C-alpha positions in Angstrom: 248.1 -183.2 36.7 251.2 -185.8 36.5 250.2 -188.8 34.8 252.1 -192.1 33.7 252.7 -195.6 33.5 254.1 -197.7 36.7 257.6 -196.7 37.3 258.0 -193.8 34.4 259.1 -191.2 37.1 256.4 -189.0 38.3 257.0 -189.0 42.4 261.1 -188.7 41.5 260.3 -185.5 38.5 257.3 -184.0 41.5 260.2 -184.2 44.0 262.5 -182.2 41.7 259.6 -179.6 40.8 258.6 -179.3 44.3 262.7 -178.9 45.7 262.8 -175.8 43.3 259.8 -174.2 45.1 261.9 -171.0 46.8 259.0 -170.1 48.8 256.3 -170.5 46.3 253.8 -172.0 48.1 252.8 -175.3 46.2 250.8 -178.0 47.0 250.6 -181.6 46.6 247.5 -184.2 46.3 249.3 -188.0 45.9 247.5 -191.3 44.8 248.0 -194.3 45.6 246.3 -197.4 44.4 247.1 -199.4 48.1 246.1 -198.0 51.6 249.5 -197.4 52.4 250.5 -194.2 50.1 254.5 -194.5 50.2 254.9 -192.0 47.4 252.7 -189.4 49.8 255.5 -190.0 52.4 258.3 -189.5 50.2 256.6 -186.2 48.6 255.9 -184.5 52.1 259.8 -184.4 52.8 260.3 -182.0 49.0 259.2 -178.9 49.6 255.3 -178.8 49.2 253.4 -176.3 51.6 250.7 -179.4 52.0 250.3 -182.6 50.7 246.9 -184.8 50.7 247.2 -188.5 50.3 244.9 -190.2 48.7 244.5 -193.9 49.2 243.0 -197.2 48.4 241.3 -196.5 44.9 242.5 -194.3 41.9 241.1 -190.7 41.4 240.1 -191.1 37.6 237.4 -193.5 38.6 236.3 -194.4 42.0 238.4 -191.5 43.9 236.9 -188.5 41.5 235.1 -187.3 44.2 237.9 -187.1 47.1 240.1 -185.3 44.4 237.9 -183.0 43.6 236.8 -182.1 47.5 240.8 -182.4 48.2 241.5 -179.5 45.2 238.3 -177.4 46.3 239.6 -177.4 49.9 243.2 -176.5 49.0 241.7 -173.3 46.7 239.6 -171.8 49.1 241.8 -171.5 51.7 243.6 -169.0 49.3 246.7 -170.1 50.2 248.5 -172.0 47.4 249.9 -170.6 44.0 249.7 -174.0 42.5 248.4 -178.0 43.0 250.3 -180.7 41.6 248.1 -184.1 41.6 250.9 -187.3 41.1 247.9 -190.2 39.9 248.2 -193.7 39.9 250.3 -195.6 37.0 247.0 -196.6 35.7 244.8 -193.4 35.8 243.2 -191.9 32.6 244.2 -188.5 32.3 240.7 -187.8 29.9 238.9 -188.8 33.1 240.3 -186.4 35.2 240.2 -183.3 32.7 236.3 -184.3 33.0 236.3 -183.1 36.5 237.2 -179.7 35.5 235.2 -178.9 32.4 232.1 -181.0 33.4 229.5 -179.7 35.3 228.6 -181.9 37.8 224.4 -182.5 39.1 224.9 -179.0 40.9 226.0 -177.5 37.8 229.4 -176.6 39.1 233.0 -177.7 37.8 236.0 -177.7 39.3 237.5 -174.6 37.1 235.3 -172.7 39.7 237.8 -173.3 41.9 240.9 -174.1 40.4 241.9 -173.8 37.2 243.6 -177.1 35.4 246.9 -175.7 34.1 248.4 -179.1 32.3 248.0 -182.0 31.8 251.2 -183.9 32.1 252.5 -187.5 31.0 255.6 -189.1 32.3 257.5 -191.3 30.3 259.8 -194.1 30.7 261.8 -194.2 27.3 263.4 -197.8 27.7 259.7 -199.0 28.9 257.8 -197.5 25.9 261.1 -198.7 23.6 260.5 -202.3 24.9 256.9 -202.4 24.8 256.5 -200.7 21.7 259.0 -203.3 19.7 257.1 -205.8 21.9 253.9 -205.0 19.9 255.4 -204.6 16.1 256.3 -207.6 17.0 252.8 -209.1 17.9 251.4 -207.4 14.5 249.2 -210.2 13.3 248.9 -212.1 16.0 245.8 -210.4 18.0 243.6 -211.0 20.5 240.4 -209.5 21.6 239.3 -208.6 24.6 235.9 -207.8 25.7 235.1 -204.5 28.6 238.7 -206.5 30.3 241.2 -204.3 32.1 243.1 -202.2 29.8 246.8 -203.6 28.6 249.8 -202.0 28.9 250.2 -200.8 25.6 246.5 -199.5 24.9 247.2 -197.3 28.7 250.7 -196.0 27.5 248.7 -194.8 24.6 245.8 -192.9 26.0 248.1 -191.6 28.6 250.6 -189.8 25.8 247.2 -189.2 23.2 245.5 -187.2 26.2 248.5 -184.5 27.5 249.6 -181.3 27.2 253.4 -181.6 28.0 254.7 -185.6 27.4 258.1 -185.9 30.0 260.3 -188.3 27.9 262.0 -189.7 31.1 264.7 -192.0 31.9 267.4 -191.1 28.4 270.2 -192.0 29.8 269.0 -195.9 28.9 267.9 -195.4 25.7 270.6 -194.4 22.7 270.6 -191.2 21.1 268.7 -192.2 17.8 266.4 -194.5 19.9 265.3 -191.5 21.5 264.9 -189.9 18.5 262.7 -192.7 17.3 260.8 -191.9 20.8 260.3 -188.4 19.6 258.9 -189.2 16.5 256.3 -192.2 18.0 255.4 -189.6 20.7 255.1 -186.9 18.0 252.4 -189.2 15.7 250.3 -190.1 18.2 250.5 -186.8 20.0 251.0 -183.7 17.9 250.2 -180.7 19.9 252.1 -182.0 23.3 255.4 -180.2 24.0 257.9 -183.2 24.9 260.6 -182.6 27.1 263.4 -185.1 27.6 264.5 -185.6 31.4 267.3 -188.2 33.5 266.6 -188.8 36.7 263.2 -186.6 36.7 265.3 -183.3 36.3 263.9 -180.5 34.6 263.4 -176.9 35.9 260.2 -175.9 37.7 259.3 -173.4 35.5 258.6 -175.5 32.3 255.2 -176.9 33.9 254.5 -173.7 35.9 255.1 -170.7 34.2 253.2 -171.5 31.0 249.1 -172.9 31.2 247.9 -175.3 28.4 245.4 -176.9 29.1 243.1 -176.0 26.6 239.4 -178.1 26.6 238.9 -178.3 23.3 242.5 -178.4 21.9 244.0 -181.1 24.5 241.1 -183.2 24.5 240.9 -183.5 21.1 244.9 -183.7 20.4 245.4 -187.3 19.4 246.1 -188.2 16.2 243.5 -190.7 16.2 240.9 -187.6 17.1 242.5 -185.4 14.1 242.5 -187.9 11.5 238.7 -188.6 12.5 237.6 -184.6 12.2 239.8 -184.1 8.9 238.4 -187.2 7.8 236.1 -187.0 4.9 232.6 -189.8 4.6 234.7 -191.6 2.1 238.7 -190.9 3.0 241.3 -191.3 0.2 243.8 -194.4 0.8 246.5 -194.7 -0.5 249.9 -197.4 -0.6 253.1 -196.0 0.8 255.9 -197.2 -1.1 259.2 -196.1 0.9 262.3 -197.2 2.5 261.6 -195.2 5.3 258.8 -196.9 7.3 255.8 -193.9 7.1 253.3 -193.2 9.1 249.7 -193.5 7.5 246.2 -193.7 8.5 242.5 -194.7 7.2 239.2 -192.9 7.8 236.5 -195.4 7.7 233.0 -194.2 7.4 229.6 -195.9 6.2 226.2 -195.6 6.8 225.7 -199.6 6.7 225.9 -202.1 9.2 229.0 -204.6 9.5 228.8 -208.6 9.8 230.1 -209.2 13.3 231.4 -212.3 12.7 233.4 -210.8 9.5 235.0 -207.7 11.4 236.0 -209.3 14.3 237.7 -212.3 11.8 239.2 -209.2 10.3 240.6 -207.7 13.3 242.1 -211.6 15.1 244.0 -211.4 11.8 245.3 -207.8 11.9 247.0 -205.7 9.2 250.6 -205.3 8.6 251.6 -202.5 10.6 248.1 -201.7 11.9 249.7 -200.2 15.4 246.5 -197.8 16.4 242.5 -198.1 15.9 239.6 -196.4 18.0 236.6 -195.7 16.9 232.2 -196.1 16.5 230.8 -199.6 15.1 227.1 -200.8 14.3 226.4 -204.7 13.8 223.5 -205.8 11.2 223.1 -208.5 14.4 222.9 -205.7 17.2 221.3 -203.0 15.7 220.0 -200.7 18.2 223.5 -201.0 20.2 226.7 -198.8 19.7 229.9 -200.5 19.6 233.3 -198.7 20.6 236.5 -200.5 19.2 239.9 -200.0 20.5 242.9 -201.8 19.3 246.5 -201.0 21.0 249.2 -203.0 19.2 248.2 -206.5 19.4 244.6 -206.6 21.4 241.4 -205.6 20.3 238.8 -204.4 23.0 235.1 -204.1 22.0 232.4 -202.9 24.0 228.5 -201.8 23.4 228.6 -198.2 25.3 224.5 -197.3 24.6 222.0 -197.1 22.1 222.3 -195.2 19.3 219.8 -192.3 19.2 217.9 -193.7 16.3 216.7 -197.0 18.0 215.8 -194.5 21.1 213.4 -192.6 19.0 212.0 -196.1 17.1 211.7 -197.5 20.3 209.4 -194.3 21.5 212.0 -193.7 24.4 212.3 -190.2 23.2 211.1 -188.0 20.5 212.2 -185.6 17.7 213.0 -182.9 20.1 214.9 -185.2 22.5 217.2 -186.4 20.0 220.8 -184.7 21.2 222.6 -182.4 19.3 225.8 -184.7 18.9 223.2 -187.3 17.3 221.3 -184.4 15.2 224.9 -183.6 13.4 225.8 -186.8 12.3 222.1 -187.8 11.5 221.3 -189.3 8.0 217.9 -190.7 6.4 217.2 -193.9 6.7 220.1 -194.3 9.6 219.4 -191.1 11.6 222.9 -191.4 13.7 224.2 -195.1 13.5 227.2 -195.2 11.4 230.7 -196.7 11.2 233.7 -194.3 12.4 236.8 -195.4 12.9 240.8 -194.1 12.3 243.3 -196.4 11.8 247.3 -195.6 12.1 250.2 -197.6 11.2 253.6 -197.4 10.0 253.2 -198.5 6.7 249.7 -199.5 6.7 248.3 -200.6 3.5 245.1 -198.6 3.7 244.3 -199.7 0.1 243.7 -203.4 1.4 242.5 -202.2 4.7 239.9 -200.2 3.2 239.2 -203.0 0.6 238.7 -206.0 3.8 236.8 -203.4 5.6 234.1 -202.7 2.7 234.3 -206.8 2.7 233.1 -207.1 6.6 229.9 -204.9 6.0 226.9 -206.9 5.8 
């Protein structure tokens, strides 16, 4: 699966790889948001034994069924050793991976037909550096969004965080020091992923096809924020960083008291110096039944209510004790049930002591 923001070089990389097929039977599925799939026409000439074009939508959401059907059909022929899927520039890898690992209404998974080999994210080095610097300059000037389309930074981060391989492309457009800086950023965001530097999308096909890298647990939990959350204690130790060289540091905030919504939104709008990434679940005093989800990438904070706490459903008689989901039971603590604050904050030279104190002051 090839993901990457618009203009990162996915089609060029796919062309380069397919040109090295050397008689091997490789197929390609090319997705485009537009009805005219120009990338599909380009890839058709690159050396694939068969190309399937999917237009007018994105395979991580509106065209999920079409993608699954295309892959199952290609696999069923028994003719192809490898299938490459080039997604749109706005596709989220996590949604695509779910097709392979989660059973559908009939209990079947796409992995029953074709094994997911690797999630590969292609990154335009100059674009990432430009966006990253712009977000650092916006630090402290945050805006809030509610269920609106994701901005460039957040989408790029999600493509980076859910990947087995990160292809840092167009390295000729940045100098060596900037390449090193970008590699450090990518390593911090996704410590598990292999990072490959390229120019013009040129790399040996063997680097992608010879080693299967996707692992349901490791890949989908590879993001730094997920690892920090998994390893974090109930009350995370905090420390201030004092160093001449900027240091990455993080804070896990876990509490069993609700936030006052206006205080929390004011804090996040004001921002904290160095804070670049935050994600997790929150609980508001004024909406005690609703599970909140928060995501911050650079200068933009997104707030969503993604469902009801299991505790609220039990209190209303919607579910009984036996119907409480296993994931909620693991986190259950009376008298709150599964209601909780569970947020991860990551930044450069982030004053975690001050952030912890400010978050505690937002509790109702």
